MMTF fields as JSON, N, C-alpha, C and O atoms, coordinates in Angstrom:
{
  "mmtfVersion": "1.0.0",
  "mmtfProducer": "UNKNOWN",
  "numBonds": 443,
  "numAtoms": 444,
  "numGroups": 111,
  "numChains": 1,
  "numModels": 1,
  "chainsPerModel": [1],
  "groupsPerChain": [111],
  "chainIdList": ["A"],
  "bondAtomList": [4, 2, 8, 6, 12, 10, 16, 14, 20, 18, 24, 22, 28, 26, 32, 30, 36, 34, 40, 38, 44, 42, 48, 46, 52, 50, 56, 54, 60, 58, 64, 62, 68, 66, 72, 70, 76, 74, 80, 78, 84, 82, 88, 86, 92, 90, 96, 94, 100, 98, 104, 102, 108, 106, 112, 110, 116, 114, 120, 118, 124, 122, 128, 126, 132, 130, 136, 134, 140, 138, 144, 142, 148, 146, 152, 150, 156, 154, 160, 158, 164, 162, 168, 166, 172, 170, 176, 174, 180, 178, 184, 182, 188, 186, 192, 190, 196, 194, 200, 198, 204, 202, 208, 206, 212, 210, 216, 214, 220, 218, 224, 222, 228, 226, 232, 230, 236, 234, 240, 238, 244, 242, 248, 246, 252, 250, 256, 254, 260, 258, 264, 262, 268, 266, 272, 270, 276, 274, 280, 278, 284, 282, 288, 286, 292, 290, 296, 294, 300, 298, 304, 302, 308, 306, 312, 310, 316, 314, 320, 318, 324, 322, 328, 326, 332, 330, 336, 334, 340, 338, 344, 342, 348, 346, 352, 350, 356, 354, 360, 358, 364, 362, 368, 366, 372, 370, 376, 374, 380, 378, 384, 382, 388, 386, 392, 390, 396, 394, 400, 398, 404, 402, 408, 406, 412, 410, 416, 414, 420, 418, 424, 422, 428, 426, 432, 430, 436, 434, 440, 438],
  "bondOrderList": [1, 1, 1, 1, 1, 1, 1, 1, 1, 1, 1, 1, 1, 1, 1, 1, 1, 1, 1, 1, 1, 1, 1, 1, 1, 1, 1, 1, 1, 1, 1, 1, 1, 1, 1, 1, 1, 1, 1, 1, 1, 1, 1, 1, 1, 1, 1, 1, 1, 1, 1, 1, 1, 1, 1, 1, 1, 1, 1, 1, 1, 1, 1, 1, 1, 1, 1, 1, 1, 1, 1, 1, 1, 1, 1, 1, 1, 1, 1, 1, 1, 1, 1, 1, 1, 1, 1, 1, 1, 1, 1, 1, 1, 1, 1, 1, 1, 1, 1, 1, 1, 1, 1, 1, 1, 1, 1, 1, 1, 1],
  "groupList": [{"groupName": "MET", "atomNameList": ["N", "CA", "C", "O"], "elementList": ["N", "C", "C", "O"], "formalChargeList": [0, 0, 0, 0], "bondAtomList": [1, 0, 2, 1, 3, 2], "bondOrderList": [1, 1, 2], "singleLetterCode": "M", "chemCompType": "L-PEPTIDE LINKING"}, {"groupName": "ASN", "atomNameList": ["N", "CA", "C", "O"], "elementList": ["N", "C", "C", "O"], "formalChargeList": [0, 0, 0, 0], "bondAtomList": [1, 0, 2, 1, 3, 2], "bondOrderList": [1, 1, 2], "singleLetterCode": "N", "chemCompType": "L-PEPTIDE LINKING"}, {"groupName": "TYR", "atomNameList": ["N", "CA", "C", "O"], "elementList": ["N", "C", "C", "O"], "formalChargeList": [0, 0, 0, 0], "bondAtomList": [1, 0, 2, 1, 3, 2], "bondOrderList": [1, 1, 2], "singleLetterCode": "Y", "chemCompType": "L-PEPTIDE LINKING"}, {"groupName": "HIS", "atomNameList": ["N", "CA", "C", "O"], "elementList": ["N", "C", "C", "O"], "formalChargeList": [0, 0, 0, 0], "bondAtomList": [1, 0, 2, 1, 3, 2], "bondOrderList": [1, 1, 2], "singleLetterCode": "H", "chemCompType": "L-PEPTIDE LINKING"}, {"groupName": "LYS", "atomNameList": ["N", "CA", "C", "O"], "elementList": ["N", "C", "C", "O"], "formalChargeList": [0, 0, 0, 0], "bondAtomList": [1, 0, 2, 1, 3, 2], "bondOrderList": [1, 1, 2], "singleLetterCode": "K", "chemCompType": "L-PEPTIDE LINKING"}, {"groupName": "PHE", "atomNameList": ["N", "CA", "C", "O"], "elementList": ["N", "C", "C", "O"], "formalChargeList": [0, 0, 0, 0], "bondAtomList": [1, 0, 2, 1, 3, 2], "bondOrderList": [1, 1, 2], "singleLetterCode": "F", "chemCompType": "L-PEPTIDE LINKING"}, {"groupName": "ARG", "atomNameList": ["N", "CA", "C", "O"], "elementList": ["N", "C", "C", "O"], "formalChargeList": [0, 0, 0, 0], "bondAtomList": [1, 0, 2, 1, 3, 2], "bondOrderList": [1, 1, 2], "singleLetterCode": "R", "chemCompType": "L-PEPTIDE LINKING"}, {"groupName": "PRO", "atomNameList": ["N", "CA", "C", "O"], "elementList": ["N", "C", "C", "O"], "formalChargeList": [0, 0, 0, 0], "bondAtomList": [1, 0, 2, 1, 3, 2], "bondOrderList": [1, 1, 2], "singleLetterCode": "P", "chemCompType": "L-PEPTIDE LINKING"}, {"groupName": "ILE", "atomNameList": ["N", "CA", "C", "O"], "elementList": ["N", "C", "C", "O"], "formalChargeList": [0, 0, 0, 0], "bondAtomList": [1, 0, 2, 1, 3, 2], "bondOrderList": [1, 1, 2], "singleLetterCode": "I", "chemCompType": "L-PEPTIDE LINKING"}, {"groupName": "SER", "atomNameList": ["N", "CA", "C", "O"], "elementList": ["N", "C", "C", "O"], "formalChargeList": [0, 0, 0, 0], "bondAtomList": [1, 0, 2, 1, 3, 2], "bondOrderList": [1, 1, 2], "singleLetterCode": "S", "chemCompType": "L-PEPTIDE LINKING"}, {"groupName": "GLU", "atomNameList": ["N", "CA", "C", "O"], "elementList": ["N", "C", "C", "O"], "formalChargeList": [0, 0, 0, 0], "bondAtomList": [1, 0, 2, 1, 3, 2], "bondOrderList": [1, 1, 2], "singleLetterCode": "E", "chemCompType": "L-PEPTIDE LINKING"}, {"groupName": "GLY", "atomNameList": ["N", "CA", "C", "O"], "elementList": ["N", "C", "C", "O"], "formalChargeList": [0, 0, 0, 0], "bondAtomList": [1, 0, 2, 1, 3, 2], "bondOrderList": [1, 1, 2], "singleLetterCode": "G", "chemCompType": "PEPTIDE LINKING"}, {"groupName": "THR", "atomNameList": ["N", "CA", "C", "O"], "elementList": ["N", "C", "C", "O"], "formalChargeList": [0, 0, 0, 0], "bondAtomList": [1, 0, 2, 1, 3, 2], "bondOrderList": [1, 1, 2], "singleLetterCode": "T", "chemCompType": "L-PEPTIDE LINKING"}, {"groupName": "GLN", "atomNameList": ["N", "CA", "C", "O"], "elementList": ["N", "C", "C", "O"], "formalChargeList": [0, 0, 0, 0], "bondAtomList": [1, 0, 2, 1, 3, 2], "bondOrderList": [1, 1, 2], "singleLetterCode": "Q", "chemCompType": "L-PEPTIDE LINKING"}, {"groupName": "LEU", "atomNameList": ["N", "CA", "C", "O"], "elementList": ["N", "C", "C", "O"], "formalChargeList": [0, 0, 0, 0], "bondAtomList": [1, 0, 2, 1, 3, 2], "bondOrderList": [1, 1, 2], "singleLetterCode": "L", "chemCompType": "L-PEPTIDE LINKING"}, {"groupName": "VAL", "atomNameList": ["N", "CA", "C", "O"], "elementList": ["N", "C", "C", "O"], "formalChargeList": [0, 0, 0, 0], "bondAtomList": [1, 0, 2, 1, 3, 2], "bondOrderList": [1, 1, 2], "singleLetterCode": "V", "chemCompType": "L-PEPTIDE LINKING"}, {"groupName": "ALA", "atomNameList": ["N", "CA", "C", "O"], "elementList": ["N", "C", "C", "O"], "formalChargeList": [0, 0, 0, 0], "bondAtomList": [1, 0, 2, 1, 3, 2], "bondOrderList": [1, 1, 2], "singleLetterCode": "A", "chemCompType": "L-PEPTIDE LINKING"}, {"groupName": "CYS", "atomNameList": ["N", "CA", "C", "O"], "elementList": ["N", "C", "C", "O"], "formalChargeList": [0, 0, 0, 0], "bondAtomList": [1, 0, 2, 1, 3, 2], "bondOrderList": [1, 1, 2], "singleLetterCode": "C", "chemCompType": "L-PEPTIDE LINKING"}, {"groupName": "TRP", "atomNameList": ["N", "CA", "C", "O"], "elementList": ["N", "C", "C", "O"], "formalChargeList": [0, 0, 0, 0], "bondAtomList": [1, 0, 2, 1, 3, 2], "bondOrderList": [1, 1, 2], "singleLetterCode": "W", "chemCompType": "L-PEPTIDE LINKING"}, {"groupName": "ASP", "atomNameList": ["N", "CA", "C", "O"], "elementList": ["N", "C", "C", "O"], "formalChargeList": [0, 0, 0, 0], "bondAtomList": [1, 0, 2, 1, 3, 2], "bondOrderList": [1, 1, 2], "singleLetterCode": "D", "chemCompType": "L-PEPTIDE LINKING"}],
  "groupTypeList": [0, 1, 2, 1, 3, 4, 4, 5, 6, 7, 8, 9, 1, 9, 10, 1, 11, 10, 12, 12, 9, 10, 12, 8, 5, 10, 2, 4, 13, 12, 11, 1, 8, 14, 12, 9, 15, 2, 6, 11, 11, 13, 8, 8, 9, 11, 3, 14, 8, 11, 14, 15, 16, 16, 10, 11, 12, 8, 10, 0, 6, 2, 3, 13, 15, 1, 12, 4, 11, 10, 14, 0, 16, 11, 8, 17, 5, 9, 4, 7, 10, 8, 0, 7, 1, 11, 4, 8, 6, 14, 2, 10, 12, 18, 4, 18, 12, 9, 11, 19, 1, 12, 16, 11, 12, 9, 8, 14, 10, 10, 8],
  "groupIdList": [1, 2, 3, 4, 5, 6, 7, 8, 9, 10, 11, 12, 13, 14, 15, 16, 17, 18, 19, 20, 21, 22, 23, 24, 25, 26, 27, 28, 29, 30, 31, 32, 33, 34, 35, 36, 37, 38, 39, 40, 41, 42, 43, 44, 45, 46, 47, 48, 49, 50, 51, 52, 53, 54, 55, 56, 57, 58, 59, 60, 61, 62, 63, 64, 65, 66, 67, 68, 69, 70, 71, 72, 73, 74, 75, 76, 77, 78, 79, 80, 81, 82, 83, 84, 85, 86, 87, 88, 89, 90, 91, 92, 93, 94, 95, 96, 97, 98, 99, 100, 101, 102, 103, 104, 105, 106, 107, 108, 109, 110, 111],
  "secStructList": [7, 7, 7, 6, 6, 7, 3, 3, 3, 3, 3, 3, 3, 7, 6, 6, 7, 7, 7, 7, 6, 6, 7, 3, 3, 3, 3, 3, 3, 3, 6, 6, 3, 3, 3, 3, 3, 3, 3, 3, 6, 6, 3, 3, 3, 3, 3, 3, 3, 3, 3, 3, 7, 6, 6, 1, 7, 3, 3, 3, 3, 3, 3, 3, 3, 3, 6, 6, 1, 7, 3, 3, 3, 3, 3, 3, 3, 3, 3, 3, 3, 3, 7, 6, 6, 1, 7, 3, 3, 3, 3, 3, 3, 3, 3, 3, 1, 1, 6, 6, 7, 7, 3, 3, 3, 3, 3, 3, 3, 3, 7],
  "xCoordList": [11.512, 12.797, 13.899, 13.781, 14.967, 16.079, 17.35, 17.714, 18.004, 19.211, 20.491, 21.58, 20.371, 21.532, 22.628, 22.36, 23.847, 25.055, 25.052, 25.784, 24.23, 24.232, 25.108, 25.196, 25.757, 26.594, 25.981, 25.454, 26.059, 25.496, 26.525, 27.439, 26.347, 27.203, 26.295, 25.39, 26.525, 25.732, 26.025, 27.172, 24.961, 25.143, 24.787, 25.113, 24.11, 23.852, 23.601, 23.18, 23.873, 23.652, 23.525, 24.093, 22.789, 22.684, 24.051, 24.89, 24.265, 25.555, 25.938, 27.125, 24.953, 25.237, 25.469, 25.653, 25.463, 25.75, 27.237, 28.01, 27.639, 29.054, 29.387, 30.561, 28.397, 28.701, 28.914, 28.312, 29.787, 30.097, 30.118, 29.871, 30.412, 30.492, 31.617, 31.675, 32.51, 33.595, 33.161, 33.893, 31.978, 31.474, 30.779, 29.879, 31.184, 30.585, 29.87, 30.45, 28.596, 27.773, 27.667, 27.332, 27.945, 27.806, 26.67, 26.805, 25.541, 24.331, 24.287, 24.707, 23.764, 23.448, 22.005, 21.594, 21.25, 19.87, 19.543, 19.828, 18.94, 18.418, 16.988, 16.733, 16.039, 14.633, 14.388, 14.726, 13.797, 13.573, 14.606, 14.438, 15.67, 16.697, 17.859, 18.465, 18.146, 19.201, 20.355, 20.136, 21.576, 22.763, 23.711, 23.624, 24.612, 25.601, 26.824, 26.726, 27.97, 29.187, 29.474, 29.193, 30.035, 30.36, 31.562, 31.862, 32.243, 33.436, 33.752, 33.223, 34.628, 35.085, 34.768, 33.787, 35.606, 35.42, 35.654, 36.721, 34.679, 34.793, 34.508, 34.622, 34.138, 33.764, 34.906, 35.291, 35.444, 36.465, 35.799, 36.256, 34.706, 33.98, 32.545, 32.284, 31.608, 30.194, 29.439, 29.833, 28.34, 27.464, 26.023, 25.719, 25.14, 23.72, 22.959, 23.423, 21.775, 20.849, 19.464, 19.115, 18.675, 17.354, 16.385, 16.74, 15.143, 14.068, 13.542, 13.272, 13.397, 12.902, 11.423, 11.059, 10.581, 9.152, 8.903, 9.78, 7.709, 7.369, 7.597, 8.02, 7.321, 7.483, 8.915, 9.198, 9.831, 11.24, 11.72, 12.913, 10.818, 11.275, 12.095, 11.911, 12.992, 13.891, 13.806, 13.882, 13.649, 13.796, 15.075, 15.223, 16.01, 17.304, 17.86, 17.416, 18.843, 19.648, 21.1, 21.503, 21.883, 23.286, 24.192, 23.77, 25.445, 26.48, 27.803, 28.054, 28.63, 29.864, 30.899, 30.568, 32.172, 33.274, 33.812, 34.16, 33.874, 34.341, 35.838, 36.479, 36.377, 37.81, 38.244, 39.442, 37.295, 37.605, 37.703, 38.02, 37.427, 37.445, 36.166, 36.142, 35.088, 33.807, 32.935, 32.914, 32.219, 31.219, 29.884, 29.404, 29.275, 28.017, 26.963, 27.289, 25.692, 24.601, 23.361, 23.209, 22.467, 21.246, 20.24, 20.461, 19.119, 18.043, 17.828, 18.095, 17.343, 17.162, 15.981, 15.744, 15.251, 14.164, 14.459, 14.679, 14.463, 14.808, 13.638, 12.938, 13.44, 12.404, 13.082, 13.779, 12.884, 13.582, 12.852, 11.631, 13.646, 13.138, 13.979, 15.206, 13.338, 14.068, 14.286, 13.329, 15.541, 15.883, 15.745, 15.674, 15.706, 15.568, 16.642, 16.392, 17.846, 18.916, 18.794, 19.647, 17.718, 17.49, 18.146, 17.882, 18.996, 19.65, 18.675, 17.666, 19.006, 18.152, 18.708, 19.913, 17.801, 18.127, 17.341, 16.147, 18.004, 17.359, 17.252, 18.252, 16.023, 15.761, 15.642, 14.766, 16.53, 16.626, 16.332, 16.721, 15.637, 15.499, 16.124, 15.85, 16.959, 17.702, 17.775, 17.519, 18.138, 18.287, 19.387, 19.413, 20.289, 21.299, 20.624, 19.753, 21.029, 20.597, 21.764, 21.684, 22.834, 24.007, 24.415, 23.837, 25.405, 25.867, 24.782, 24.197, 24.507, 23.561, 22.101, 21.219, 21.836, 20.464, 19.733, 18.504, 20.469, 19.822, 19.388, 19.762, 18.601, 18.082, 18.562, 19.059, 18.398, 18.794, 18.213, 17.437, 18.615, 18.206, 19.426, 20.403, 19.356, 20.426, 19.832, 18.716, 20.594, 20.219, 21.4, 22.525, 21.131, 22.157, 21.788, 20.607, 22.791, 22.56, 23.378, 24.513, 22.763, 23.454, 24.599, 24.468, 25.739, 26.894, 27.22, 28.162],
  "yCoordList": [-6.659, -6.427, -6.859, -7.861, -6.083, -6.399, -6.567, -5.69, -7.692, -8.029, -7.762, -8.096, -7.161, -6.992, -6.165, -5.099, -6.659, -6.022, -5.883, -5.057, -6.687, -6.666, -7.806, -8.873, -7.55, -8.554, -8.913, -8.055, -10.199, -10.698, -11.541, -12.111, -11.603, -12.395, -13.073, -12.431, -14.36, -15.025, -14.437, -14.147, -14.269, -13.868, -15.027, -14.998, -16.057, -17.28, -18.419, -18.204, -19.644, -20.825, -22.028, -22.038, -23.033, -24.283, -24.97, -24.734, -25.822, -26.497, -27.339, -27.509, -27.87, -28.735, -27.946, -28.54, -26.618, -25.775, -25.523, -25.765, -25.034, -24.772, -23.287, -22.922, -22.429, -21.007, -20.414, -20.852, -19.407, -18.711, -17.214, -16.794, -16.421, -14.969, -14.584, -13.443, -15.523, -15.269, -15.505, -15.16, -16.089, -16.383, -15.152, -14.603, -14.717, -13.552, -14.006, -14.684, -13.615, -13.885, -12.599, -11.547, -12.673, -11.538, -11.843, -12.69, -11.142, -11.421, -10.608, -9.452, -11.251, -10.594, -10.978, -12.114, -10.053, -10.347, -9.732, -8.559, -10.534, -10.086, -10.567, -11.771, -9.624, -10.015, -10.674, -10.113, -11.872, -12.573, -13.683, -14.501, -13.711, -14.744, -14.194, -13.178, -14.891, -14.498, -15.49, -16.7, -14.978, -15.826, -15.253, -14.079, -16.093, -15.62, -16.515, -17.722, -15.904, -16.637, -16.332, -15.235, -17.312, -17.085, -17.921, -18.948, -17.444, -18.128, -17.552, -16.517, -18.256, -17.791, -18.789, -19.528, -18.808, -19.766, -21.174, -21.465, -22.051, -23.447, -23.646, -24.763, -22.571, -22.677, -22.163, -20.997, -23.047, -22.633, -21.916, -20.858, -22.506, -21.907, -22.394, -23.587, -21.451, -21.811, -20.977, -19.856, -21.539, -20.863, -21.167, -22.237, -20.227, -20.508, -19.872, -18.924, -20.418, -19.848, -19.948, -20.946, -18.888, -18.886, -18.016, -17.301, -18.103, -17.283, -16.381, -16.834, -15.098, -14.106, -13.855, -13.516, -14.022, -13.74, -12.245, -11.516, -11.796, -10.369, -9.779, -8.629, -10.551, -10.044, -10.155, -9.805, -10.649, -10.708, -12.035, -12.194, -13.001, -14.313, -14.966, -14.677, -15.84, -16.495, -18.01, -18.519, -18.716, -20.169, -20.443, -20.0, -21.177, -21.342, -22.749, -23.533, -23.033, -24.249, -23.804, -22.84, -24.502, -24.125, -25.351, -26.475, -25.109, -26.136, -25.461, -24.305, -26.217, -25.628, -26.712, -27.882, -26.291, -27.157, -26.62, -25.445, -27.508, -27.072, -27.34, -27.905, -26.933, -27.071, -28.525, -28.809, -29.45, -30.878, -31.461, -32.638, -30.621, -31.087, -31.781, -32.464, -31.618, -32.258, -31.335, -30.122, -31.915, -31.192, -31.376, -32.501, -30.273, -30.305, -29.529, -28.598, -29.915, -29.248, -29.224, -30.034, -28.266, -28.183, -27.226, -26.625, -27.097, -26.181, -25.213, -25.541, -24.014, -22.989, -22.093, -21.798, -21.669, -20.698, -19.527, -19.719, -18.314, -17.113, -16.149, -15.951, -15.547, -14.526, -13.247, -13.253, -12.128, -10.892, -10.075, -10.139, -9.308, -8.287, -7.038, -7.12, -5.893, -4.628, -4.115, -3.854, -3.975, -3.519, -2.0, -1.334, -1.434, 0.019, 0.828, 1.967, 0.245, 0.963, 0.849, 1.354, 0.176, 0.044, -1.173, -1.49, -1.855, -3.066, -4.24, -4.199, -5.297, -6.486, -7.581, -7.828, -8.231, -9.438, -10.578, -10.437, -11.712, -12.872, -13.999, -14.432, -14.468, -15.613, -16.84, -16.905, -17.807, -18.924, -20.265, -20.512, -21.112, -22.519, -23.294, -23.009, -24.268, -24.979, -26.453, -26.882, -27.232, -28.68, -29.152, -28.803, -29.947, -30.576, -31.605, -32.35, -31.646, -32.709, -33.648, -34.523, -33.456, -34.33, -34.568, -33.994, -35.41, -35.668, -36.328, -37.324, -35.783, -36.42, -36.011, -36.49, -35.136, -34.705, -34.043, -34.068, -33.452, -32.783, -31.371, -30.878, -30.741, -29.398, -28.444, -28.862, -27.138, -26.141, -24.784, -24.632, -23.798, -22.41, -21.521, -21.858, -20.387, -19.395, -18.013, -17.855, -17.017, -15.617, -14.918, -14.997, -14.227, -13.443, -11.971, -11.624, -11.106, -9.671, -9.022, -9.41, -8.02, -7.241, -6.467, -5.911, -6.434, -5.691, -4.534, -3.782],
  "zCoordList": [-0.055, 0.599, -0.353, -1.058, -0.357, -1.234, -0.398, 0.386, -0.577, 0.174, -0.606, -0.14, -1.794, -2.664, -1.988, -1.434, -2.038, -1.496, 0.023, 0.568, 0.716, 2.179, 2.699, 2.091, 3.845, 4.494, 5.839, 6.547, 6.181, 7.431, 8.169, 7.573, 9.495, 10.377, 11.413, 11.946, 11.704, 12.747, 14.123, 14.463, 14.904, 16.308, 17.237, 18.423, 16.689, 17.452, 16.47, 15.334, 16.941, 16.116, 17.037, 18.129, 16.606, 17.35, 17.378, 16.509, 18.385, 18.534, 17.329, 17.05, 16.606, 15.461, 14.177, 13.115, 14.257, 13.098, 12.95, 13.877, 11.782, 11.522, 11.408, 11.475, 11.239, 11.134, 12.523, 13.504, 12.582, 13.832, 13.534, 12.404, 14.548, 14.357, 13.398, 12.941, 13.09, 12.132, 10.685, 9.757, 10.483, 9.14, 8.576, 9.212, 7.402, 6.75, 5.476, 4.628, 5.363, 4.186, 3.366, 3.91, 2.087, 1.174, 0.209, -0.674, 0.383, -0.387, -1.674, -1.722, -2.715, -3.989, -4.325, -4.086, -4.866, -5.239, -6.581, -6.825, -7.455, -8.74, -8.821, -8.832, -8.879, -8.817, -7.469, -6.427, -7.49, -6.224, -5.983, -5.078, -6.793, -6.642, -5.813, -6.152, -4.728, -3.802, -3.919, -3.968, -3.964, -3.91, -2.87, -2.51, -2.396, -1.44, -1.487, -1.71, -1.272, -0.949, 0.516, 0.999, 1.214, 2.618, 3.006, 2.398, 4.044, 4.553, 5.926, 6.334, 6.617, 7.919, 9.015, 8.93, 10.052, 11.138, 10.626, 10.086, 10.785, 10.364, 8.875, 8.372, 8.161, 6.752, 5.872, 5.959, 5.026, 4.06, 2.891, 2.46, 2.377, 1.261, 1.283, 1.439, 1.124, 1.091, 0.082, -0.241, -0.415, -1.37, -1.006, -0.479, -1.288, -1.133, -2.277, -2.911, -2.528, -3.503, -2.891, -2.261, -3.087, -2.489, -3.245, -4.183, -2.8, -3.337, -2.236, -1.123, -2.554, -1.604, -1.899, -3.025, -0.891, -1.03, -0.848, -0.385, -1.213, -1.156, 0.24, 0.359, 1.295, 2.668, 3.179, 4.325, 2.319, 2.678, 3.223, 3.482, 3.406, 3.852, 2.743, 1.56, 3.143, 2.185, 2.364, 3.482, 1.257, 1.23, 0.459, -0.68, 1.079, 0.424, 0.583, 1.422, -0.252, -0.178, -0.079, -0.729, 0.731, 0.888, 0.814, 1.089, 0.435, 0.48, 0.841, 0.497, 1.538, 2.043, 2.296, 2.49, 2.29, 2.675, 3.994, 4.106, 4.999, 6.315, 6.482, 5.596, 7.615, 7.865, 8.029, 8.03, 8.167, 8.209, 6.799, 6.63, 5.778, 4.401, 3.983, 2.959, 4.763, 4.461, 3.625, 3.836, 2.678, 1.898, 2.597, 2.733, 3.043, 3.779, 2.999, 2.262, 3.163, 2.456, 3.333, 4.247, 3.031, 3.808, 3.215, 2.163, 3.922, 3.558, 4.714, 5.87, 4.389, 5.408, 5.045, 3.873, 6.063, 5.911, 6.84, 8.036, 6.29, 7.051, 7.087, 6.094, 8.266, 8.44, 8.909, 9.924, 8.168, 8.531, 9.589, 9.733, 10.319, 11.237, 11.003, 10.945, 10.871, 10.767, 12.191, 12.921, 12.571, 13.913, 14.002, 12.969, 15.217, 15.381, 14.649, 14.256, 14.459, 13.757, 12.236, 11.505, 11.751, 10.317, 9.688, 8.528, 10.44, 9.938, 9.998, 10.701, 9.234, 9.163, 10.065, 10.1, 10.794, 11.562, 10.932, 10.672, 10.684, 10.079, 11.101, 11.673, 11.32, 12.194, 11.291, 10.429, 11.496, 10.563, 11.24, 12.382, 10.499, 10.853, 9.707, 8.541, 10.028, 9.001, 9.323, 10.448, 8.289, 8.433, 7.496, 6.316, 8.04, 7.204, 6.303, 6.75, 5.031, 4.125, 3.849, 2.987, 4.584, 4.547, 5.999, 6.922, 6.182, 7.548, 8.378, 7.954, 9.554, 10.475, 10.262, 10.974, 9.296, 8.961, 10.128, 10.173, 11.072, 12.195, 11.784, 10.72, 12.639, 12.378, 13.464, 14.509, 13.188, 14.173, 13.831, 12.888, 14.629, 14.404, 14.511, 15.179, 13.847, 13.929, 13.754, 13.259, 14.167, 13.965, 13.329, 13.821, 12.223, 11.522, 11.621, 11.635, 11.689, 11.682, 10.583, 10.306, 9.963, 8.935, 9.556, 10.647, 8.845, 9.357, 8.418, 8.668]
}
């Protein structure tokens, strides 16, 4: 699976997460290396880097600055689903490696 030039938006997130439906992720992929810049909602600026497995799962690390001026970081694992309209939905489990170190889940959809 190739995520290059695809954009995603969260449709759900745990209460302890910072991304919202206003957050837009712009993915780039070269080989199995995935990068993204993202912003919107509570996120002023965010970046992620990850590795894409053959089946399309992603293991990534992210860091971001929120509207409170805090630098936050975490890890995330994403599992893709191809929806009937051909777009990708990502089911994510994540954990903060900064702040309170809590975990959560989110769902992103390709826009």
